[in-house]
N, C-alpha and C positions, 0 to 999 in steps of 0.2 A: 440387795442390788438396786432397790428402788431409789436409794439415796444417790446413786450414780447417774440417774436420768438427767439429761441436759435440759436447760431452760431454752426458751426461744432465743435469747441473746447469745447463749453459748453455741447454739446451732448456727446462728448467723456467723459467728467466728469460725466455725468448722467450714462453712460454705466459702468464706473468704479465703481461708488457707488452702482449700482445695483448688480455688481459682488461681492462687499464687503458684501452687505446685504444677498445675497444668501449664501456666505461662513459662515456668522454668523448663519443662519438658519441650515445649515448642521452641523457645529461644535456644536451648541446647541443640535441638535438631537443626535449627537454621544456621548455627555457627560451627558445627562439627561435621566431619566427613560422613558420607553414607556408610551404613553398616556399623556406625558407632552404637554401642549397647545403650538401650533406653535409660538404664539406671545411671550410666555415665553422662548421658545427655541431661538428665535431671540435675545432677550436681554442676555440670558445666554451665547450664542455663542460669543457675543461681550465681555462678561466677560472673556471667555477663551482667546480671543485674547489679551485683556488687561493684563491678568496674564502672558501670555507667552512673549509678547513683552517687558513689563516692566522688568520682571526678566532677560531676555536676555540683554536688553539694559543697565541695572544697573550692572549686574554681569560679563559681558564679554566685551572685547574690539572689538568684531567682528560686522560686518554689520547686521543691522536689516532685510536685505533682506533674510538672511538664515532662521530665524524662520518664516518669512512671507511666504516664499516658502514652508517650511515644513508644515505649517498649510494648505496651499492650497492642498498639496499632501494628507494630512490626510483627508481633505474634499472629494477629489475625490475618495479615497479608500473607504470611508464610503458609498458614493453613489453607488460604484460598487458592494457592497455586495448584496446578494440575498434579495428579498423582499422589495426593495426600493419603489416600487409602493405602498405597504401597508403602509409604513412609511409616504409617501406623502399624503395619503388619508385625513388626518386631516387638510390639508392646504386649504380646501374649503373655510373656513372663510376668510383666507387671500385673496383669489381670489375675494370674494364678496367685501371686503373692498377696494381692489385695483380698482375695477370697479367703486365703488361709489365715490372714491376720484380721479378718472381720471381727472376731470376738475381742481382740485387743483394741481395735478402733472403737467399737461400741463402748468398751469400758472407759476409754480415754476421752470420749466426746465432751464430758463435763469437767475436764481437768482444771484445777485451780492453780494460780501461781503459788509457789511454795519455795522454801529455803531462803535464808537471810540475804544472800547476795542478790537474789531475784528482786527483793523489795528495795535494796540499797542502790542498785545501779542498773541491772538488766531491764527490769520493767519500766523504771522511770525513763530510761533512754528510748525504749520503744514508744512510750506514750508521748515523749517530746516530739518525735518525728510526726506522729499522727496529729498532734495538737497544733504544731507550728510549721510543718512541712519544710523544716530546715535542720541542718546540723547545729548543735548548740555552740554558742560562744558567749563570752561574758557580756558582750554588747547587746545580745538578744534577750528575750524573756527568760526569767530565771528557770533553772532546772532543779528538780528535786533529787537529782542523782548525786551519789557520793563520788562517782567517776564519770562525769558528763562527756568526756572525750575518750572513753574507752572505745575500742573498735566496734563497728555497727553492722557487720555483715549479717548476723542472725536477726538483728532488729529490722533490717531491710526486708526480709521475708515477711515478718509480722506487719510491716508498714503496707506492703502490697496487699496482703490479706485483709487488713483493716480498711484500706481504700476501696476494695471491691464491694464491701457491704455498707460502708459509711459509718461503722461503729468500731470502737477500739476493741480488738480481740485480745483480752488479757491472757488467755490460754494459748495463744497462737504459737508462741515459741516452743512450748512443750509439744504441740501437735506437729510442728515442723521437725522436731527431733525424732518423733516417732516415724515420720515419713523418711527421714535420713536413715534410720535403722532398718527400715524395710528395704530401701535401696541397697544397703550394705548386705543384707541377708540374701538378696537376689544375686549379687555378685559372688558371694561365697557359694551359693547354690550352683552357679555356673562352673566354678572351680571344682566343686564336688562331682558334678556330672560330666565335666570336661567337654562342654559344648557351648557354642555361641548362640544356639537356638534356645527356645524357651525351655528351661530346665524342667524335668519331670516333677510331678507333685511331691514325691518323697524328698527330692533334693531341695525344693523350696521349703518344705517343712523342717528338714534338718538344718538348712541354712538359718532359718529363724531361731531354732533352738541354739545354734552355735553362737549367734551374736547376743543371745539373751541368757537363759538359765544355765546353759552349759559353759558360758564364758566366765572364767574366774575373776574377770575384771568388771563384770556387769553389776552395777549398783543402781537400782531404780531411781533413788533420789538424786543421783548425778545425771543419769542418762535420759530420764524422762521429765526432768525439770528443764527450765530454760538455760541451765548451765552450758558452758562451752565445751564440755568434755565430749559430748556426742558429735557435734559438728567437726571437731578436730580429729576424733577417732575415725569418722567416716571419710573425711577428705584425705586423711593420711592413708587409709586403706586404698582409695581410688588412685591417689597419686603414686603409690608404690606399684600398684597393678599396671598403670599406664607407663610408668617409668621403665619397668621391666620389659613391657612390650616395645617401647622405643629403643631400648638397648638391643633387643632381638632384631629389630629392623635395621639398626645401624650395623650389626654384625653381618647382615646380608647385603651390605652396600646400598641401602636405601637412604638417599641423602636427607630427605624430609619425611620422616615416619608419619603415618596417619594419626598416631596417638599424640603428636606434638601439641596440636591446638587444644584437644580436650584436656591434656595434662596442664597446659598453661592456665586454662580457665579454672580447673580444680584447685590449682595452687593459689589463684586469686581469691577463691572462696575461702581457702585455708588461712591465708596470712592475716586477714583482718577479722577473723572470728573472735579472737581475744588477743590480748597483748603477747601471750606466749606462743602465738601462731608462728612467729619467726623461728622459734625454737624447734619446730617440726619441719618448717620449710628448709632450713639450712641442712639438717641431716639428709633430707631427700636429695638435695642438690649435690652435696658432697659424696653421697653413696653412688649416685649416677656417675660422677666423674671418676671415682676410684675404680668402680667396676669396669667402666669403659677403658680406662688405662690398663687394667689387668687383663682384659680380654684381647687375645692376639688378633681376633677377627675384626676388631673395631678400630677404625682410624681415629687417632687421638684428636686431630684438629676438627674432624667432622663431629665427634662427640661433644667437643667443647662448644662448637657452633650451635648444635641442636639443644644442648643443655642451657646455653645462654638464652636461646629463643624461648625455651619453655619457662625459664625462671624470670625472664625480663618483665612481663606485665605485673607479676606479683611483687617484684622488687620495686618497680616504679610506684605501684599502689601503696606499698608500705612506706616508702620515702615521702610520698605525697601526704599520707595521713600523719606521719611524724611531723612534717612541717605545719600542718593544720593544727595538731594538738599543741605544739609549742607556741603557736601564734593565736591560740584561742582566748587567751586572757585569763584563764582559770589558774588560781594559785595551786590547786590540787585537782587537776582535771583527770589525772590518770595515775596509775602506779608508777613510781619512779625508782631507778636503781640508787643504791647508796653512793655517796661520794667516794672516790677511789681511796681516800685516806681512811675510810671507815669499813672497807671490805673486811670480811671475816677470814682473812688468809691464815692468821695464826690459829684459828679454830678448826682448820681443815681436818685434822685427825679426829676431833670430837664429832664433827659433822658427818664424816664417813662412818664413824661408829654408830651415830644415830640413824643413818640410812640403813645400816645392817640390821639394827633392831627393828626398824620399820619393815624390812624384808622378812624378818623372822615372824613378825606378827601376821603377815599376809603370805605365809610360806607357800601355799598352793599356787598362787599367781606367779611368784618369782621362781619357783621350781619348774613351772611350765616354761618359763623363758629359758632356763638353763637347758632343759630337754630340747627345746627348739634349736638352740644354738648348736647342740650336739648333733641333731638331725641335719642341720645345714652343713656342718663340716663333713658328715658322712656322704650326703648327696653330692657336694662339690668335689669330693675325692673320686666318686664313681662316675659322675656325669657333670664335669666342671662347668661347661657352658651350655648345658641344656636349658630349655625354657624353665623347667622346674628349679634347676640349680640357680639360675639367674634371679628368679623371683624370690627364692629363699634367701639368697645372699642380700638382696635389697632389703627384705624384711628384717633380717638379723642386724644388718648394718644400721638401719634407721633406729631400731630399738636401742642398740648400744650407744649410738651417738646422741640420741634424745636423752638418755640417762646422764650422759656427760654434760649436756646442756642444763639439766636439772641441778647437778652438782654445782655448776657455775652460778646458777641463780641463788643457791643457798649461800654462796660466798659473796656475791656482788649485789644481791637485791634484798634478801630477807634480813630483818634485824636479828641480832645474835640469839635472842631467846627463841625465835621461831626456827632459825637455822639449826640450833642444837636440839630442837624437838622434831626435826624432819617434817616440818609443817606440810600437810596434805601430800606427802610423797606418793602414797598409793593412789590418791585421786588423780594426780597428774599422770601416773603411769597407766591409768585406764585409757588414756588417749592413744596408747599403742596396743590396747587389748584386742582390737579387731584384727590388727596385723598378726598378733599371736595366733588367733584362731585360723586365719587364712593360711599361715605357715603350717599348722598341723594338717590342714586339709591337703595342701600341696604335697607335703612330705609323706603322708600316710595313705593317700588315695590309691597309689598303685598296689600296695599290699592289701588294702581293704577290698579293692575291686576284684583281685584274684581270689580272696577268701570268700566273698559273697557269690562269685561265679561258681565256686565249688559247693556252695550251700544255698541253692536257689530257694528252697522252701523257707529257710530262715530269712533270706533277703526279702521275700514277699511279705512275710509277717512283720518284719522290721519296718518296711515301707508303710504299711497300714498303721502300725503303732506310732510311727513318727508323725504322720498326718493327724491322727487322733490326739496325740499329745500336744501338737502345736495348736489345735483348735480348743482343747479343754484347759490347757494350763493357765491362760489368762483369767479364766473364770475362777479356777481354784486358787490362783495366786492374787486375786483382786486386792485383798488387804495390803499386800506388799507393794503392788504396783501403784495403788492409789494412796501413797504416803501423804498426799496433800490433804487427806482427811484424818490424819493422826491427830490426837488431842494435843493441844487445845485449839487447833486451827478452825474447826467448825464453830466453836464458841466465839473466837475472836472475829471470824468473818460475820457471824450473825450480829455481834455487837457493833461492828463498824457499819454494816448496812443499816441497822436499826437507828444508830446515831445519825447517819447521813440524812434521814428523813427530817431531822430538826435543824439541819445546817443549810446554809446558802453558800454558793461559790464566793470565795474571797473572805469568808469569816476567819476570825482569829481564834484558834482553839488551843487551849492548854491540855496536854495529855499528862495525867497524873498517874504514874506507873510505879508503884512501890518496888524497889530492889531491881529494877530493870537496867542495871548498870551497863550491859552490853548492847542496849538499844535493840534487843531482839523483838520484844513485843511491840515496842514503839514503832519500829520500821514496818512491822506487819500491819498495825492499825492505820498508819499513815498510808500505806499502799492500798489497803482496802478502801479507804475513803477517797483517795485520789484516782485510782485506776480501775476499780470494779464498779459495776452498776449498783445503785445510782451514783455516778461520779460527781464529786464536788471539787471543781477545779479551783486553783488559786488559793487554797486554804493556807493560812499562816499558822505554823505550829510552834509551840514551846513545850519542851518535855521536862518534867520534874520527877525525880526518882525518890526523893524524900517527901513523903506525903503526910503532912500534919495539918491541923487547922490553920496554922500560920502560913502554909503554902498558898492558900487561897488569897491571902493579902498580898503575897509576893507577885502572883500572876496578875492580880487586878492592878497593882501599881505599874506593871509593865504594859498594861493596855489590853489584857485578854479578859473578855467578858463571858466566855464560855469555857467550861472545863469538863473533860471526860475522865472520870476516875474509874479504874478497873477493879479496885478493891478498897471500898471506903472504910477507913478506920472508925471506931466509935467516936461519936460527937463531931463528925465531919459534916458541917452544915446540917441539913435535915435528911441527908442520904442514909438509907438503911445500911447498917454496919455489915461489912462483908460482901455487899452487892456492888455491881457496876452502876454508875449513875452519870447522867449529863446534868451539869449544874450551870445556872446563869446568875451573873452578878446583877443585882437589882438595888435600888435605893435602900431597901430594907435588909440587904445582905444577900449572901449566896443561897439560892433555893434550887431544889431538884426539879428539873424539867421532866425527866423520865428516868426510871431505874429499872434494872434487869437483874433477876435473881441469878446467883452463882449456882452452877450445877452441883448438886449435893455430893456427887462422887468424884469431883475433880481432883481432890487431894490424893485419891487412890490410883489415879492414872499415871502412866508414863508419858512424858511430854516428848513431842517431836523435836529432833535435832537440837538446836541451841536455844530454843525458846525457854525463857525464864519462868519459874514457877511462882515467884513472889507476886507479880502483878495480878494473878488470879487467886490469891489467898490459898495457894496449894501447898505452901510449906516446903520442906526439903524433899528431895527425890525419894520415892518409896524404895525400900530395899527389895 
C-alpha cells in the first residue's frame, strides 16, 4: 500500500479537484430550485460550468480564465447570502457517502493517467486548456492531441481544478469520475431507502456496492480512468431520474416542473462529454415524448413544451460545438462518420451477428437487461403510471434506444473491420449500466422491503455487513482498482520522468521503440514527458519502430540530436544491450547520456491493456 501514497504534487491536484467539486455544488445550488437533491446540484453545477466555458471559448477570443474567475465569484457571492446554513443542511447525505468512500478516496489520491485514449487525446486536451486558456484551433499553438476538438466537458472540470492550485492535475479527470460515481451511489441509495432525506448508512453502503462491484457493467479501467464512460453513465442516470420526475409533475397538471432546470443542466453536461453524448441525449428526449404521449394524464402540448425547454440548452450547446469543430481548421480534429456511400448497410446482418456474439461473451450484463425489461413490463401492467412504472419505463426505453443508436454507429461510423468485430460494444453499453442498477432497485425494492421487514434480525446484520463491505472492499481490491500501476506502466513512468531530467522544453527527441506499431508505448512516454511532473513543454517528437544502428543516422539527418531507446539492440552506439538509454548526437557520433537497466522479470509479466511488449524487450505475451 505504500506505493499508493500520493506525492505533494498529487495532493495539490486532489485539493484543486475538491475546490472544483465544491464550486459545482454551489453553482448547482444557485441555479436550481430549493430542495433539489445535493447530488443533482453537483451535476447541474458542472453543467453550468460547461455551458459558460464552452460558450465563452467558442464565441470570444479571450482567455477562459475570465469566465472561470467569474464563476468563482458567483459561487462565493451565493455562499455569502443569508441562510446558507439552511441551504447546506441537505448535504448530510454527501457527508455520509464521503465517509463511507474514504478508503476508496485514500486509495485513489495518487491515481496516474492510464489507458491509450487518455494519452492520445483526453489528457492532451486537458493540458491544452491549462497551458493556453483557450480551446484549440489550427491557428493557435499546436496541440499534441489526436482529437483536438473532441468535446471538452470533462476537461473543463480538470481545468478548474488545475487553476485552483496553479499546477496541472494530470490525475484530475480520474478523481472527477470517482466523485461522479459517489454522486450516483447517493442517488441510488435514496431510491433504495425511498427518501429525499439523507439515506441511512446501510443504504449509502449498498448504493456504493451497486454502482461498483455488484454492477455487471463496472470495469475499473473504464470507469476510474479519464474515459467518458463514467460521465455519460452518471449523467444518463440523473437525466432519466429527473425526466421521470418531470413526467410525474406534468401528469399532475404542473406546467413547469421543478425538475426542468436541473434536467436541462444535466443534459448540457451529458451532450459534450464525448462525441457519443448525443446518442444518449436523443433516447432520453424521445423516451420522454413517447411516455408523455402514452400517459392519458399528460397533456401532449404541455409535454412537448416542457421537453423542448429541457432539451433546448443541450441542443444549442451541441450545435455550437459542431460549428466550432467544423471551423477549427483541423484536418482530423474529431472522429467523423463515414461518407453515405461507404455506410456498412450491406453488412448489417453480419454486424447484428457480431453484436449477438458480443452479448454472449458478456452474458451476465445482457441477461440482466433482459430481466429488467421483463420486470418493467410486469410493473407497467400492474401499476402503469405509478412513479415506479414511469421510471422503469424511462430506463428501459433509454437502454433499448441507446442500443439502436449503437447499431447505427456500426453502420454509419465504424470502418467495416471494426463494425464486423462489434468494436467496444460492451464498453459503450456500460454507459447505461447505472440505469440498469437503478431499475433493479426500483423494481425489487417493494418486495425486498416486505421481506426484510419480516426478517428484522437478518436486516440488521445485513446492514452492518453492507457498511463493513463498502469500507473494506477498496482495500482488498486495490490491485484491481489501481490498474494504472499494472506492468509496465511504473517502469515507463520512471523512465519518462528520469529522461525528463536531461531534457529542456522545446527539445527535439526521437523515440526509438522496437515493434511499437500501435503507438501504445510511444503515446505513454510522450504523455509522461509532456503532462506529468517534471513537465517538458513543447517537445518535438519523432517515433521509429524499426530500431537498428542505421536508425540513428536517419533521425540525425532529420535534425534530431537526442534519442530515447527503450530496448537497445546489440551494437547500438555505446548503449548497453537490452537496456533503455538516452543518446546524444555529438561530432564523434552517438553517445549514451544515461542508461537504465531493464527489470529482470519484465518478460514474465502480463502487460496492461494494449501496451506492446517489444519496446521493453519482453518478447511475446506469456502463456
